[in-house]
VOBA-1610 file (N, C-alpha, C; in pm, whole numbers, padded with zeros to 5 digits, always signed):
BEGIN
Met-01170+02485+01765Met-01095+02374+01706Met-00963+02426+01650Pro-00850+02367+01687Pro-00721+02416+01636Pro-00707+02392+01487Thr-00637+02482+01422Thr-00612+02469+01279Thr-00472+02412+01258Ala-00463+02307+01180Ala-00333+02245+01157Ala-00250+02329+01062Lys-00127+02359+01099Lys-00037+02431+01012Lys+00029+02334+00915Pro+00083+02385+00804Pro+00151+02295+00710Pro+00259+02213+00780Asn+00256+02082+00759Asn+00356+01989+00812Asn+00347+01971+00964Gln+00248+02030+01030Gln+00241+02019+01175Gln+00218+01875+01218Val+00140+01803+01140Val+00115+01661+01170Val+00247+01584+01170Glu+00327+01604+01067Glu+00455+01533+01058Glu+00550+01578+01170Leu+00546+01705+01207Leu+00633+01751+01315Leu+00601+01679+01445Trp+00473+01655+01471Trp+00435+01579+01589Trp+00490+01437+01579Leu+00472+01376+01463Leu+00510+01236+01448Leu+00661+01216+01446Glu+00736+01318+01410Glu+00882+01307+01407Glu+00938+01277+01547Gln+00862+01309+01649Gln+00907+01279+01785Gln+00924+01128+01806Leu+00859+01049+01719Leu+00861+00903+01734Leu+00977+00838+01659Gly+01049+00915+01578Gly+01155+00855+01499Gly+01132+00877+01351Gln+01170+00780+01269Gln+01165+00795+01124Gln+01025+00829+01075Pro+01003+00948+01021Pro+00871+00983+00970Pro+00846+00925+00832Ser+00723+00896+00803Ser+00669+00862+00671Ser+00723+00734+00607Ala+00845+00696+00637Ala+00901+00579+00570Ala+00873+00448+00644Asp+00818+00454+00764Asp+00785+00334+00841Asp+00906+00243+00861Arg+01019+00302+00895Arg+01140+00221+00911Arg+01163+00179+01056Asp+01078+00227+01145Asp+01101+00198+01287Asp+01013+00082+01333Tyr+01001-00020+01250Tyr+00915-00134+01282Tyr+00955-00196+01416Lys+00858-00204+01505Lys+00878-00268+01635Lys+00779-00382+01646Pro+00822-00505+01626Pro+00728-00616+01631Pro+00668-00634+01770Gly+00544-00680+01773Gly+00479-00708+01900Gly+00350-00630+01916His+00262-00679+02002His+00131-00619+02021His+00116-00546+02154Ala+00212-00563+02245Ala+00196-00508+02380Ala+00183-00356+02378Arg+00272-00287+02305Arg+00265-00140+02300Arg+00134-00094+02237Met+00094-00165+02131Met-00027-00125+02060Met-00149-00137+02151Arg-00156-00244+02226Arg-00271-00261+02316Arg-00268-00160+02430Glu-00149-00128+02477Glu-00138-00026+02581Glu-00177+00111+02527Leu-00143+00135+02401Leu-00177+00261+02336Leu-00328+00274+02315Leu-00393+00164+02279Leu-00535+00167+02248Leu-00624+00168+02373Ala-00576+00111+02483Ala-00661+00092+02602Ala-00731+00220+02648Pro-00661+00334+02659Pro-00730+00454+02707Pro-00821+00519+02603Leu-00809+00477+02477Leu-00883+00544+02369Leu-01026+00493+02356Asp-01055+00380+02417Asp-01191+00326+02420Asp-01250+00315+02278Cys-01175+00250+02188Cys-01221+00235+02049Cys-01322+00120+02042Thr-01436+00148+01984Thr-01536+00044+01966Thr-01509-00033+01838Arg-01538-00162+01841Arg-01520-00246+01723Arg-01637-00224+01627Pro-01609-00208+01498Pro-01719-00190+01403Pro-01793-00321+01379Lys-01902-00315+01306Lys-01978-00435+01274Lys-01892-00535+01197Leu-01799-00482+01116Leu-01716-00567+01031Leu-01576-00509+01023Arg-01475-00592+01049Arg-01336-00548+01035Arg-01263-00647+00945Ile-01190-00593+00848Ile-01120-00675+00749Ile-00972-00637+00750Arg-00886-00738+00764Arg-00742-00716+00755Arg-00694-00758+00616Val-00593-00688+00566Val-00533-00722+00437Val-00381-00725+00455Ala-00320-00839+00424Ala-00175-00854+00433Ala-00124-00915+00302Gly+00007-00917+00286Gly+00069-00970+00166Gly+00194-00891+00135Thr+00271-00937+00038Thr+00395-00866+00002Thr+00367-00750-00091Asn+00293-00775-00196Asn+00256-00669-00291Asn+00108-00681-00325Gly+00047-00568-00353Gly-00093-00567-00393Gly-00191-00541-00281Lys-00143-00535-00156Lys-00239-00519-00047Lys-00301-00380-00044Gly-00227-00279-00085Gly-00284-00145-00092Gly-00392-00135-00199Ser-00363-00186-00318Ser-00461-00184-00427Ser-00585-00263-00388Thr-00565-00382-00331Thr-00678-00465-00289Thr-00762-00392-00185Ser-00697-00327-00091Ser-00770-00255+00015Ser-00854-00143-00044Phe-00798-00067-00136Phe-00873+00041-00200Phe-00992-00013-00278Met-00969-00120-00354Met-01077-00179-00433Met-01191-00227-00343Leu-01155-00295-00237Leu-01255-00348-00145Leu-01332-00234-00078Ala-01261-00133-00031Ala-01326-00020+00035Ala-01423+00051-00059Glu-01385+00065-00185Glu-01471+00132-00282Glu-01600+00053-00302Ala-01589-00078-00313Ala-01709-00160-00332Ala-01797-00158-00208Leu-01737-00163-00089Leu-01815-00157+00034Leu-01888-00024+00047Lys-01821+00084+00010Lys-01887+00215+00010Lys-02004+00215-00088His-01983+00154-00203His-02087+00148-00306His-02208+00068-00256Ser-02184-00024-00162Ser-02294-00104-00109Ser-02377-00027-00006Gly-02333+00093+00027Gly-02407+00177+00119Gly-02351+00184+00259Leu-02237+00120+00283Leu-02177+00121+00416Leu-02089+00244+00437Arg-02067+00275+00563Arg-01974+00381+00603Arg-01840+00312+00628Val-01741+00344+00545Val-01619+00263+00537Val-01496+00343+00582Gly-01423+00287+00678Gly-01294+00340+00717Gly-01184+00259+00651Leu-01091+00327+00584Leu-00981+00261+00513Leu-00849+00313+00569Tyr-00765+00219+00611Tyr-00632+00253+00663Tyr-00526+00185+00578Thr-00439+00263+00515Thr-00333+00209+00429Thr-00202+00279+00462Ser-00094+00226+00409Ser+00037+00288+00429Ser+00133+00239+00321Pro+00244+00313+00300Pro+00266+00448+00353Pro+00188+00550+00270His+00197+00677+00306His+00134+00780+00224His+00234+00830+00120Ile+00184+00907+00026Ile+00272+00962-00078Ile+00306+01108-00047Leu+00206+01193-00041Leu+00232+01335-00022Leu+00191+01386+00116Asp+00091+01327+00177Asp+00038+01379+00302Asp-00007+01265+00392Phe+00024+01277+00519Phe-00009+01171+00615Phe-00157+01136+00613Ser-00244+01233+00590Ser-00388+01210+00594Ser-00434+01109+00491Glu-00352+01082+00388Glu-00387+00982+00287Glu-00403+00843+00350Arg-00340+00820+00463Arg-00344+00688+00525Arg-00480+00655+00586Ile-00555+00756+00623Ile-00677+00737+00702Ile-00793+00802+00625Arg-00883+00720+00571Arg-00990+00771+00484Arg-01126+00723+00534Leu-01222+00811+00521Leu-01361+00779+00551Leu-01441+00793+00423Asn-01495+00682+00374Asn-01568+00680+00247Asn-01488+00749+00136Gly-01358+00723+00135Gly-01271+00771+00028Gly-01204+00903+00054Ser-01250+00980+00153Ser-01194+01112+00179Ser-01093+01107+00292Pro-00972+01163+00274Pro-00873+01164+00381Pro-00920+01243+00502Val-00876+01202+00619Val-00906+01273+00741Val-00847+01414+00733Ser-00915+01511+00792Ser-00865+01649+00789Ser-00750+01665+00888Asp-00662+01761+00861Asp-00552+01789+00952Asp-00604+01836+01088Ala-00713+01914+01086Ala-00769+01963+01213Ala-00815+01847+01301Thr-00880+01749+01240Thr-00924+01632+01315Thr-00805+01552+01364Leu-00705+01537+01279Leu-00585+01465+01319Leu-00518+01530+01440Met-00512+01663+01440Met-00446+01731+01550Met-00520+01708+01680Leu-00653+01708+01676Leu-00730+01680+01796Leu-00702+01539+01848Leu-00696+01443+01757Leu-00666+01305+01796Leu-00524+01293+01850Met-00430+01365+01788Met-00291+01356+01831Met-00271+01412+01972Glu-00346+01515+02004Glu-00334+01571+02139Glu-00368+01466+02244Glu-00451+01372+02207Glu-00489+01265+02299Glu-00393+01146+02290Val-00350+01113+02169Val-00273+00991+02146Val-00125+01008+02176Met-00067+01122+02138Met+00078+01137+02145Met+00136+01124+02286Pro+00075+01182+02388Pro+00134+01161+02523Pro+00141+01014+02562Ile+00039+00937+02525Ile+00041+00793+02555Ile+00150+00725+02473Ala+00160+00763+02346Ala+00258+00701+02256Ala+00401+00723+02305Leu+00430+00843+02349Leu+00564+00873+02397Leu+00593+00798+02527Arg+00490+00779+02608Arg+00509+00709+02735Arg+00537+00561+02713Val+00466+00498+02618Val+00482+00353+02599Val+00590+00319+02496Gly+00648+00421+02432Gly+00751+00396+02332Gly+00698+00342+02201Ala+00581+00388+02161Ala+00518+00340+02038Ala+00593+00387+01914Ser+00584+00309+01808Ser+00646+00344+01681Ser+00556+00436+01600Tyr+00612+00491+01496Tyr+00536+00577+01402Tyr+00416+00501+01349Phe+00436+00378+01303Phe+00327+00302+01245Phe+00221+00266+01349Glu+00264+00235+01469Glu+00168+00205+01575Glu+00081+00326+01606Val+00141+00444+01609Val+00063+00565+01633Val-00033+00591+01518Ala+00015+00574+01396Ala-00073+00592+01280Ala-00193+00498+01287Thr-00168+00373+01325Thr-00276+00275+01337Thr-00373+00314+01446Ala-00322+00359+01560Ala-00409+00401+01670Ala-00493+00522+01630Leu-00433+00617+01559Leu-00509+00733+01512Leu-00623+00690+01420Ala-00594+00594+01331Ala-00697+00545+01240Ala-00811+00478+01316Leu-00777+00390+01409Leu-00880+00318+01483Leu-00965+00413+01569Ala-00900+00511+01630Ala-00974+00609+01710Ala-01068+00692+01622Tyr-01018+00733+01508Tyr-01100+00813+01415Tyr-01219+00732+01366Phe-01195+00609+01325Phe-01305+00526+01274Phe-01409+00501+01383Ser-01362+00480+01506Ser-01454+00455+01616Ser-01544+00576+01640Arg-01484+00694+01640Arg-01560+00815+01669Arg-01652+00855+01553Glu-01617+00810+01434Glu-01703+00835+01318Glu-01807+00725+01299Lys-01802+00625+01386Lys-01901+00516+01385Lys-01911+00450+01246Val-01798+00408+01194Val-01798+00341+01064Val-01864+00204+01078Asp-01917+00154+00969Asp-01976+00020+00966Asp-01868-00086+00947Val-01763-00052+00872Val-01660-00150+00839Val-01525-00080+00835Glu-01423-00150+00882Glu-01284-00103+00871Glu-01208-00197+00780Val-01130-00141+00690Val-01036-00216+00607Val-00896-00172+00649Leu-00819-00263+00707Leu-00688-00231+00764Leu-00578-00302+00686Glu-00494-00225+00621Glu-00379-00282+00549Glu-00262-00299+00645Ala-00207-00420+00650Ala-00093-00446+00737Ala+00030-00370+00689Gly+00121-00345+00782Gly+00245-00279+00747Gly+00353-00380+00712Val+00410-00445+00814Val+00514-00546+00794Val+00461-00681+00842Gly+00462-00779+00753Gly+00417-00913+00791Gly+00270-00913+00828Ala+00240-00977+00941Ala+00105-00980+00997Ala+00111-01027+01142Arg+00193-01126+01171Arg+00192-01188+01303Arg+00212-01086+01415Leu+00307-00996+01399Leu+00339-00898+01502Leu+00313-00755+01456Asp+00232-00740+01354Asp+00201-00609+01299Asp+00098-00538+01386Ala+00101-00406+01387Ala+00008-00329+01470Ala-00137-00355+01433Thr-00164-00382+01306Thr-00303-00400+01262Thr-00363-00531+01311Thr-00281-00625+01351Thr-00335-00753+01401Thr-00344-00757+01553Ala-00321-00642+01617Ala-00338-00635+01761Ala-00486-00624+01798Val-00571-00601+01698Val-00716-00594+01720Val-00782-00708+01643Glu-00895-00755+01695Glu-00964-00867+01633Glu-01028-00826+01501Ala-01046-00923+01413Ala-01107-00897+01282Ala-01197-01012+01243Asp-01283-00987+01144Asp-01379-01086+01097Asp-01333-01156+00970Met-01253-01087+00888Met-01209-01142+00760Met-01062-01108+00740Gly-00986-01206+00692Gly-00847-01184+00657Gly-00825-01209+00509Leu-00758-01118+00442Leu-00725-01131+00300Leu-00574-01134+00285Leu-00525-01222+00199Leu-00381-01237+00177Leu-00351-01220+00029Thr-00273-01119-00004Thr-00231-01097-00143Thr-00107-01182-00171Ser-00047-01162-00287Ser+00066-01245-00329Ser+00183-01232-00232Ile+00253-01343-00213Ile+00365-01351-00121Ile+00497-01351-00198Gly+00588-01264-00157Gly+00722-01258-00214Gly+00820-01221-00105Leu+00945-01201-00140Leu+01047-01166-00042Leu+01054-01015-00025Asp+01045-00972+00100Asp+01058-00831+00136Asp+01070-00825+00288His+01130-00719+00339His+01151-00706+00484His+01215-00832+00541Glu+01317-00883+00471Glu+01374-01012+00507Glu+01437-01014+00646Ala+01484-00898+00693Ala+01543-00893+00827Ala+01439-00929+00933Trp+01312-00902+00904Trp+01206-00930+01000Trp+01129-01057+00967Leu+01111-01085+00838Leu+01019-01191+00798Leu+01087-01318+00753Gly+01217-01316+00730Gly+01288-01436+00689Gly+01329-01432+00543Ser+01413-01526+00504Ser+01477-01523+00372Ser+01416-01620+00271Thr+01310-01692+00310Thr+01243-01781+00216Thr+01095-01747+00209Leu+01029-01790+00102Leu+00886-01763+00088Leu+00806-01829+00200Leu+00850-01946+00243Leu+00780-02014+00353Leu+00794-01934+00482Asp+00913-01877+00506Asp+00931-01791+00623Asp+00830-01677+00620Val+00820-01613+00503Val+00730-01498+00489Val+00585-01542+00510Ala+00549-01655+00450Ala+00412-01706+00463Ala+00377-01735+00609Gln+00473-01786+00685Gln+00448-01817+00826Gln+00418-01691+00907Glu+00474-01578+00864Glu+00445-01452+00930Glu+00311-01394+00883Lys+00286-01401+00753Lys+00168-01334+00697Lys+00039-01412+00717Val+00048-01543+00738Val-00073-01623+00758Val-00149-01578+00883Phe-00082-01507+00971Phe-00147-01459+01093Phe-00261-01362+01060Val-00265-01310+00939Val-00374-01221+00900Val-00509-01290+00917Phe-00510-01424+00912Phe-00634-01501+00927Phe-00670-01530+01072Gln-00578-01505+01165Gln-00598-01545+01305Gln-00728-01488+01362Gly-00813-01575+01412Gly-00936-01531+01475Gly-01044-01485+01379Cys-01019-01494+01249Cys-01115-01446+01150Cys-01212-01556+01108Arg-01334-01517+01087Arg-01434-01612+01038Arg-01405-01651+00893Tyr-01351-01557+00816Tyr-01327-01581+00673Tyr-01178-01564+00642Ala-01126-01652+00558Ala-00987-01646+00513Ala-00985-01660+00361Ile-00932-01559+00293Ile-00929-01560+00146Ile-00791-01517+00100Ser-00736-01587+00002Ser-00603-01557-00050Ser-00606-01552-00202Thr-00515-01477-00259Thr-00489-01490-00401Thr-00419-01625-00422Pro-00418-01677-00544Pro-00343-01801-00569Pro-00194-01780-00536Gln-00136-01878-00472Gln+00006-01875-00435Gln+00076-01993-00502Ser+00205-02005-00483Ser+00275-02123-00532Ser+00221-02246-00461Leu+00237-02364-00520Leu+00177-02485-00467Leu+00221-02514-00324Asp+00348-02493-00295Asp+00396-02524-00160Asp+00340-02425-00058Ile+00323-02299-00098Ile+00266-02201-00007Ile+00117-02228+00014Glu+00046-02264-00092Glu-00096-02299-00076Glu-00112-02420+00016Ala-00023-02519+00002Ala-00030-02637+00089Ala-00010-02596+00235Phe+00085-02506+00259Phe+00108-02457+00395Phe-00014-02383+00448Leu-00073-02296+00366Leu-00188-02218+00412Leu-00307-02306+00446Thr-00329-02409+00365Thr-00444-02496+00388Thr-00425-02589+00508Gln-00302-02609+00550Gln-00278-02687+00673Gln-00341-02618+00793Gly-00332-02484+00795Gly-00384-02410+00909Gly-00529-02370+00893Arg-00575-02354+00767Arg-00713-02313+00743Arg-00769-02399+00630Thr-00838-02505+00668Thr-00895-02592+00565Thr-01008-02525+00490Asp-01061-02415+00548Asp-01172-02344+00484Asp-01126-02225+00401Ile-00996-02212+00381Ile-00946-02097+00307Ile-00997-02099+00162Gln-01033-01982+00111Gln-01073-01967-00028Gln-00956-01908-00106Phe-00937-01956-00229Phe-00838-01898-00318Phe-00911-01827-00430Ala-00894-01696-00436Ala-00969-01613-00530Ala-00898-01607-00664Leu-00965-01644-00770Leu-00906-01640-00904Leu-00899-01497-00955Pro-00799-01465-01036Pro-00794-01331-01098Pro-00918-01309-01184Leu-00962-01185-01192Leu-01076-01152-01277Leu-01035-01152-01423Ser-01127-01185-01510Ser-01100-01181-01653Ser-01118-01039-01708Glu-01200-00958-01640Glu-01225-00822-01685Glu-01103-00732-01661Ser-01090-00628-01741Ser-00979-00533-01724Ser-01011-00436-01611Thr-00909-00397-01539Thr-00923-00297-01434Thr-00881-00160-01487Lys-00928-00056-01421Lys-00889+00079-01462Lys-00742+00103-01432Met-00691+00038-01329Met-00548+00049-01300Met-00470-00035-01399Leu-00357+00015-01443Leu-00275-00052-01541Leu-00204-00172-01479Gly-00175-00272-01561Gly-00102-00390-01517Gly-00192-00509-01499Ala-00159-00618-01567Ala-00243-00738-01561Ala-00251-00793-01418Tyr-00147-00770-01336Tyr-00147-00822-01200Tyr-00257-00759-01115Gln-00311-00645-01159Gln-00422-00586-01084Gln-00547-00673-01093Lys-00556-00759-01193Lys-00670-00850-01202Lys-00671-00948-01085Ser-00552-00983-01037Ser-00543-01072-00920Ser-00589-01000-00794Asn-00547-00874-00777Asn-00592-00795-00663Asn-00743-00775-00668Ala-00794-00746-00787Ala-00938-00726-00804Ala-01015-00854-00775Gly-00958-00968-00815Gly-01022-01096-00788Gly-01034-01123-00639Leu-00932-01086-00564Leu-00934-01104-00419Leu-01040-01013-00356Ala-01042-00887-00397Ala-01140-00793-00342Ala-01282-00839-00375Tyr-01302-00885-00498Tyr-01438-00924-00538Tyr-01480-01054-00469Gln-01388-01146-00446Gln-01423-01268-00372Gln-01468-01233-00231Ala-01402-01134-00171Ala-01445-01088-00039Ala-01586-01031-00046Ile-01614-00953-00148Ile-01747-00894-00165Ile-01852-01004-00184Gln-01822-01101-00268Gln-01918-01210-00291Gln-01946-01288-00161Thr-01842-01310-00082Thr-01858-01382+00045Thr-01947-01303+00140Leu-01924-01173+00147Leu-02003-01089+00236Leu-02148-01077+00188Leu-02169-01074+00057Leu-02304-01074+00002Leu-02377-01203+00038Lys-02308-01314+00017Lys-02368-01446+00039Lys-02414-01463+00184Asp-02335-01413+00278Asp-02367-01432+00419Asp-02443-01315+00480Gly-02485-01221+00398Gly-02573-01115+00445Gly-02507-00999+00518Trp-02375-00988+00511Trp-02306-00876+00575Trp-02333-00746+00501Ile-02345-00756+00369Ile-02374-00639+00287Ile-02487-00673+00191Val-02546-00570+00134Val-02650-00588+00032Val-02608-00509-00091Gly-02661-00548-00205Gly-02631-00476-00327Gly-02631-00569-00446Asp-02617-00511-00562Asp-02613-00585-00686Asp-02468-00625-00715Ala-02443-00754-00732Ala-02306-00804-00748Ala-02236-00741-00867Ser-02307-00725-00979Ser-02243-00668-01099Ser-02205-00523-01077Ser-02287-00449-01002Ser-02256-00310-00972Ser-02136-00298-00878Leu-02130-00388-00781Leu-02016-00388-00689Leu-01888-00429-00761Leu-01899-00523-00855Leu-01784-00561-00936Leu-01733-00442-01016Ala-01825-00365-01073Ala-01785-00248-01152Ala-01709-00148-01066Ser-01749-00133-00940Ser-01678-00039-00853Ser-01537-00088-00822Val-01520-00220-00810Val-01385-00277-00792Val-01299-00247-00914Leu-01354-00272-01032Leu-01278-00257-01156Leu-01241-00112-01185Gln-01321-00017-01138Gln-01299+00124-01170Gln-01211+00195-01068Thr-01169+00125-00964Thr-01088+00187-00860Thr-00949+00224-00913Thr-00901+00340-00873Thr-00762+00379-00902Thr-00692+00411-00770Val-00561+00390-00767Val-00482+00412-00646Val-00357+00492-00684Pro-00330+00603-00615Pro-00209+00680-00646Pro-00083+00596-00629Gly+00013+00620-00717Gly+00143+00554-00705Gly+00150+00414-00758Arg+00044+00368-00826Arg+00046+00235-00888Arg+00033+00255-01039Leu+00147+00261-01107Leu+00152+00296-01250Leu+00063+00417-01278Gln+00075+00515-01190Gln+00000+00640-01204Gln+00052+00717-01325His-00039+00760-01411His+00000+00829-01535His-00011+00979-01516Val+00097+01049-01553Val+00101+01195-01545Val+00156+01247-01677Cys+00097+01353-01729Cys+00149+01418-01850Cys+00232+01539-01809Tyr+00346+01554-01874Tyr+00430+01671-01853Tyr+00466+01725-01990Gln+00406+01838-02026Gln+00422+01891-02161Gln+00390+01782-02263Gln+00486+01738-02343Gln+00459+01634-02442Gln+00495+01494-02394Ala+00539+01483-02269Ala+00587+01354-02220Ala+00479+01278-02144Asn+00486+01146-02152Asn+00404+01057-02071Asn+00492+00997-01962Ile+00446+01010-01839Ile+00524+00961-01725Ile+00437+00867-01644Trp+00495+00753-01607Trp+00426+00658-01519Trp+00507+00645-01391Leu+00437+00650-01279Leu+00504+00642-01148Leu+00452+00522-01072Asp+00544+00442-01017Asp+00505+00324-00943Asp+00594+00307-00821Ala+00531+00272-00709Ala+00605+00257-00584Ala+00670+00120-00569Ala+00673+00041-00675Ala+00736-00092-00669Ala+00875-00081-00607His+00899-00157-00500His+01024-00140-00426His+01092-00273-00396Asn+01047-00380-00461Asn+01115-00508-00444Asn+01106-00588-00574Arg+01188-00690-00582Arg+01195-00769-00706Arg+01060-00833-00740His+00989-00879-00640His+00860-00942-00662His+00765-00848-00737Ala+00760-00722-00696Ala+00673-00625-00761Ala+00720-00591-00902Ile+00851-00578-00918Ile+00903-00542-01049Ile+00887-00655-01148Glu+00907-00778-01105Glu+00885-00891-01195Glu+00741-00899-01242Ala+00646-00866-01154Ala+00506-00867-01193Ala+00476-00758-01296Met+00550-00649-01290Met+00527-00537-01379Met+00585-00557-01519Leu+00691-00636-01530Leu+00766-00646-01655Leu+00681-00680-01778Pro+00592-00780-01773Pro+00517-00813-01894Pro+00430-00700-01947Phe+00397-00605-01861Phe+00310-00495-01901Phe+00386-00377-01960Leu+00517-00367-01938Leu+00591-00249-01979Leu+00584-00221-02130Pro+00586-00323-02218Pro+00574-00292-02361Pro+00443-00222-02398Glu+00340-00237-02316Glu+00214-00169-02344Glu+00223-00020-02314Leu+00318+00020-02229Leu+00339+00162-02203Leu+00411+00226-02321Ala+00520+00167-02360Ala+00598+00209-02477Ala+00700+00101-02502Ser+00729+00077-02627Ser+00821-00031-02659Ser+00931+00018-02754Pro+01048+00051-02698Pro+01080+00052-02555Pro+01048+00188-02494Leu+01054+00195-02363Leu+01045+00323-02293Leu+01170+00404-02320Asp+01155+00536-02323Asp+01273+00620-02344Asp+01367+00614-02223Ala+01308+00609-02105Ala+01393+00602-01984Ala+01316+00536-01871Ile+01388+00458-01791Ile+01336+00407-01664Ile+01427+00463-01554Leu+01366+00532-01458Leu+01439+00590-01347Leu+01412+00504-01223Val+01519+00452-01163Val+01506+00363-01047Val+01576+00427-00928Tyr+01496+00470-00831Tyr+01549+00532-00709Tyr+01475+00476-00590Thr+01548+00418-00497Thr+01484+00361-00379Thr+01547+00419-00253Arg+01499+00377-00138Arg+01551+00427-00011Arg+01695+00382+00009Glu+01766+00459+00092Glu+01908+00427+00113Glu+01927+00295+00186Asp+01822+00245+00252Asp+01835+00118+00323Asp+01789+00000+00238Arg+01764+00024+00110Arg+01723-00083+00018Arg+01814-00082-00105Ser+01801-00187-00185Ser+01874-00192-00312Ser+01790-00264-00416Leu+01789-00210-00537Leu+01721-00274-00649Leu+01820-00310-00760Lys+01948-00320-00724Lys+02049-00351-00825Lys+02020-00483-00897Ala+01965-00579-00824Ala+01937-00709-00886Ala+01830-00700-00994Cys+01755-00591-00993Cys+01648-00573-01093Cys+01695-00499-01217Phe+01814-00441-01213Phe+01862-00365-01329Phe+01868-00451-01456Pro+01922-00573-01450Pro+01924-00656-01572Pro+01783-00689-01623Leu+01685-00698-01534Leu+01548-00727-01575Leu+01486-00609-01649Leu+01516-00488-01603Leu+01455-00368-01658Leu+01523-00318-01785Arg+01652-00347-01799Arg+01731-00288-01907Arg+01674-00314-02048Pro+01622-00433-02079Pro+01571-00457-02215Pro+01447-00373-02251Tyr+01385-00311-02153Tyr+01259-00239-02178Tyr+01278-00090-02198Thr+01404-00043-02204Thr+01425+00101-02211Thr+01552+00137-02289His+01550+00256-02347His+01672+00309-02410His+01774+00350-02305His+01724+00405-02193His+01813+00457-02089His+01767+00410-01951Leu+01853+00339-01881Leu+01827+00304-01742Leu+01907+00400-01655Ile+01838+00472-01568Ile+01900+00577-01489Ile+01876+00549-01341Ser+01982+00560-01261Ser+01970+00540-01118Ser+02079+00623-01049Asp+02085+00610-00917Asp+02184+00687-00841Asp+02309+00607-00813Val+02320+00489-00871Val+02437+00405-00847Val+02504+00370-00981Asp+02635+00360-00977Asp+02708+00312-01094Asp+02689+00161-01104His+02653+00114-01222His+02626-00028-01240His+02642-00060-01387Ala+02677-00182-01417Ala+02699-00221-01557Ala+02576-00197-01644Tyr+02456-00209-01587Tyr+02334-00193-01664Tyr+02276-00052-01659Val+02338+00035-01581Val+02292+00173-01569Val+02363+00259-01673Asp+02285+00327-01756Asp+02344+00411-01861Asp+02393+00544-01805Ile+02313+00600-01714Ile+02346+00731-01659Ile+02324+00725-01508Ala+02425+00762-01431Ala+02412+00769-01285Ala+02392+00914-01244Ile+02277+00942-01184Ile+02242+01078-01140Ile+02201+01068-00993Pro+02250+01156-00907Pro+02235+01137-00762Pro+02093+01127-00710Cys+01997+01201-00765Cys+01861+01197-00710Cys+01758+01201-00821Val+01636+01157-00790Val+01533+01142-00891Val+01492+01277-00950Thr+01496+01384-00870Thr+01456+01514-00924Thr+01558+01565-01026Asp+01687+01542-01000Asp+01789+01578-01100Asp+01773+01493-01225Ala+01737+01366-01207Ala+01716+01278-01322Ala+01596+01325-01404Leu+01490+01369-01338Leu+01375+01421-01411Leu+01413+01545-01493His+01489+01634-01434His+01535+01751-01509His+01615+01708-01631Asp+01698+01609-01613Asp+01782+01563-01724Asp+01698+01506-01838Val+01603+01418-01807Val+01529+01350-01914Val+01418+01435-01973Leu+01360+01525-01892Leu+01246+01603-01941Leu+01286+01740-01994Val+01378+01806-01929Val+01416+01942-01969Val+01533+01940-02066Arg+01637+01867-02031Arg+01756+01868-02116Arg+01741+01778-02238Arg+01695+01652-02217Arg+01686+01558-02328Arg+01549+01559-02395Lys+01448+01606-02324Lys+01311+01612-02376Lys+01262+01474-02423Leu+01282+01375-02337Leu+01234+01240-02368Leu+01083+01232-02347Gln+01021+01131-02406Gln+00874+01128-02416Gln+00806+01028-02323Asn+00862+00910-02307Asn+00795+00803-02233Asn+00886+00753-02121Ile+00845+00780-01996Ile+00935+00760-01882Ile+00862+00687-01770Leu+00927+00585-01715Leu+00878+00513-01598Leu+00968+00546-01480Ile+00905+00580-01367Ile+00978+00610-01244Ile+00932+00512-01137Leu+01025+00445-01071Leu+00986+00348-00969Leu+01093+00337-00861Gly+01058+00268-00752Gly+01155+00240-00648Gly+01104+00252-00507Ser+01007+00340-00480Ser+00951+00353-00346Ser+00843+00460-00347Phe+00766+00466-00240Phe+00668+00573-00226Phe+00738+00708-00212Leu+00854+00711-00148Leu+00929+00835-00135Leu+00975+00885-00272Thr+01011+00793-00360Thr+01050+00830-00496Thr+00932+00890-00570Val+00817+00825-00561Val+00697+00876-00627Val+00662+01015-00574Ala+00671+01034-00443Ala+00639+01163-00384Ala+00733+01273-00435Ala+00863+01243-00437Ala+00960+01343-00485Ala+00934+01378-00631Ala+00903+01278-00712Ala+00876+01301-00854Ala+00750+01384-00874Leu+00644+01351-00800Leu+00519+01427-00813Leu+00537+01572-00772Arg+00614+01596-00667Arg+00638+01734-00624Arg+00717+01811-00730Trp+00817+01744-00788Trp+00896+01810-00893Trp+00807+01843-01013Leu+00725+01749-01054Leu+00638+01771-01169Leu+00539+01885-01144Glu+00487+01891-01022Glu+00395+02001-00988Glu+00467+02135-00987Asn+00587+02140-00928Asn+00661+02265-00918Asn+00714+02312-01052Asn+00728+02220-01147Asn+00785+02257-01278Asn+00684+02241-01392Lys+00556+02239-01360Lys+00454+02212-01461Lys+00449+02316-01571Asp+00497+02437-01541Asp+00495+02543-01643Asp+00623+02547-01725Gly+00709+02445-01703Gly+00830+02434-01784Gly+00946+02515-01728
//
């Protein structure tokens, strides 16, 4: 069995274009089906799709944890990753090994290059092939962009879950919430079960036009281990799925025990707390206004005010419109752009971390903007943990 060298997985995937950031979105199912055809992937007993603007990763993790707790063998596919590609593909919570990935890539990559598959399409194919060969009982597949033409909806599913809808990926999904909903509602296509978090009244009316049997899952009243009141909505969606599966005999177990597993789930990069010497640091991959607005009511519970908020996103995105929202919650708003609400402009998040932690020795810091930002910050904190 070949041994994967450091970064060898990413070196293979770089042949497809933009690595790790999933910027090479290619809508459509034709390439995905052509990619999957030679792999002979078997469908599991249960397949669940999860789509939405924000919260789909947290919901997917919560659901997978509860399904594992029920005794099933669970494959979980999420994106993007933070530090390592293997984070995207998990079996009962454990990331796939690099050695296994390399074996799968030797089979998948020649087909991918021939059909012109995208990075995300290849990642999805690797996940489906791995889950098939590991004979999982259930797959939980988090959509990448939208749902209608996403790689994860190229395969049939039994249950579709829809998290909160907001504006994101507007070049692909449209500039209104209804536009986005029309793309994401496809998560329910062909599914026996359709469950959504509560949406705005007009979006709920649209959803029920297509699925009169859709369930709307209420947020849980119990606190989740993950920070932020909005996680109660994600937990409510995951638990409604569990209750539905229990009721119809797909899974067995004690409902209260499965609820506890949902509530205790943690996910990297979602208000993840890290200590650095005497400082408290929270890292969040929030990368659009919808996510940041959901986070705002919780920020005073972190610190009131925070000493610094660092906002760094990808070069193809902008969070300038969120600066006025964030400014009241911090002494210092720091980003890589000059702006009326930015106190200090520093070119990159690692330089900003050095400034606030080493030079200024600030105590309570929030870092947000993208998964790439979280990854860069975590690497800096690890490399400088000894001061």
